[in-house]
C-alpha positions in Angstrom: -6.3 -13.1 -9.9 -3.5 -11.2 -8.4 -0.8 -12.5 -6.0 -2.4 -10.2 -3.4 -5.8 -11.9 -3.8 -4.3 -15.3 -3.9 -2.5 -14.7 -0.6 -5.6 -13.3 1.0 -7.6 -16.3 -0.1 -5.0 -18.6 1.4 -5.2 -16.8 4.8 -8.1 -16.7 7.2 -8.5 -13.0 6.7 -11.9 -11.6 5.8 -11.7 -9.3 2.8 -13.8 -8.0 -0.2 -12.7 -7.1 -3.7 -13.9 -3.9 -5.4 -13.2 -3.1 -9.0 -13.6 -0.1 -11.3 -12.7 0.8 -14.9 -9.2 2.4 -14.6 -8.7 5.5 -16.8 -5.3 5.1 -18.5 -4.8 8.8 -18.5 -5.2 9.1 -14.7 -2.0 8.8 -12.7 -3.6 9.7 -9.4 -4.5 6.1 -8.7 -5.6 6.2 -5.1 -7.9 9.3 -5.6 -9.3 7.6 -8.7 -10.4 4.7 -6.6 -12.0 7.1 -4.1 -13.9 8.9 -6.9 -15.0 5.8 -8.9 -15.9 3.7 -5.9 -17.4 6.6 -3.9 -15.2 5.9 -0.9 -14.2 7.9 2.1 -10.7 9.2 1.1 -9.4 8.8 4.7 -10.0 5.0 4.4 -8.2 4.6 1.1 -4.5 3.8 1.4 -1.8 3.9 -1.2 1.2 1.6 -1.1 4.5 3.4 -1.7 7.9 1.7 -2.0 10.7 3.8 -0.9 14.5 3.3 -0.7 16.6 4.1 2.3 20.1 5.7 2.2 21.3 2.2 2.9 19.7 1.1 -0.4 17.0 -1.0 1.4 13.5 -0.9 0.0 10.6 -0.4 2.4 6.9 0.0 2.1 4.8 2.8 3.4 0.9 2.3 3.4 -0.5 5.8 3.9 -3.8 7.6 3.2 -4.2 8.7 -0.4 -4.8 12.2 0.7 -1.4 12.5 2.5 2.1 13.0 1.6 4.7 10.8 3.4 6.9 12.8 5.8 10.2 11.4 4.5 12.2 12.8 7.4 9.9 11.2 9.9 10.0 7.9 8.0 13.7 8.0 7.8 13.9 8.5 11.6 11.5 5.6 12.1 13.8 3.4 10.0 16.9 4.7 11.8 18.4 5.9 8.5 19.7 9.2 7.2 17.0 9.5 4.5 14.4 7.8 2.4 13.3 8.6 -1.1 10.9 7.2 -3.6 12.2 4.0 -5.2 12.9 3.8 -8.9 9.8 2.2 -10.6 11.9 -0.6 -12.1 13.2 -1.5 -8.6 9.6 -1.4 -7.4 8.4 -3.8 -10.0 11.3 -6.1 -9.7 10.9 -6.4 -5.9 7.1 -6.5 -5.5 6.0 -7.9 -8.9 3.5 -5.0 -9.3 3.5 -2.0 -11.5 3.1 1.6 -10.2 -0.5 2.4 -9.5 -1.1 -1.3 -8.7 1.3 -2.0 -6.0 -0.4 -3.9 -3.2 1.1 -4.3 0.2 0.0 -8.0 0.1 1.5 -10.7 -2.1 4.8 -9.0 -3.0 7.6 -11.1 -4.5 10.0 -10.2 -1.8 8.7 -9.4 1.7 9.7 -5.8 2.5 9.7 -4.1 5.8 6.3 -2.4 5.9 4.9 0.5 7.9 1.1 1.4 8.0 0.1 4.8 8.9 -1.5 4.6 12.4 -4.7 6.4 11.1 -5.7 3.1 9.6 -6.6 2.0 13.1 -9.4 4.6 13.1 -11.5 2.6 10.8 -13.1 -0.9 10.9 -12.1 -1.5 7.3 -9.6 0.1 4.9 -9.0 -0.1 1.2 -5.7 -1.0 -0.5 -4.7 -2.0 -4.0 -5.4 -5.6 -4.8 -2.3 -5.6 -7.1 -3.8 -4.2 -10.3 -4.9 -0.8 -11.4 -8.7 -0.7 -11.0 -8.8 -3.3 -8.2 -9.0 -2.7 -4.5 -9.4 -4.9 -1.4 -11.1 -3.9 1.8 -9.9 -5.5 5.0 -9.2 -4.4 8.6 -5.9 -2.6 9.3 -4.9 -5.2 11.9 -5.5 -8.0 9.3 -3.2 -6.1 6.9 -0.6 -5.7 9.5 -0.8 -9.3 10.4 -0.4 -10.6 6.8 2.3 -8.1 5.9 4.1 -8.3 9.3 3.8 -4.5 9.4 4.2 -1.9 12.1 1.9 1.1 12.7 3.5 4.5 12.9 2.9 8.1 12.1 4.9 9.4 9.1 
């Protein structure tokens, strides 16, 4: 059981767990989930940890089919720039390894932004904290449990 699933179980949030056999040679984790679970790619969201020019870590939850607009995200955060965080910093801060980072149950609560397209769906899919494990829940529930803001980036 992952910290994400434990936190969701302690909450009153409705969620389901989906699993698949992760291919260790596949590094496109979100798209692998889409393919193996036969999901709508627009509903599957990846969790990215980024670092601001002020050396603060933030989380962006965005569709697996999209790239984050770093300039737009920096503007949203009111900083000069944001960049992908070093994998060791990601693991130290979240407790998760790349490809299994969940927006839920992180060791340290980081400022979180969810792409507003998540609101287009009744349910979305995010990592459950382990490669090959996803949770499905409403975007509003995800925002509630992570204290996230919705935005376009």
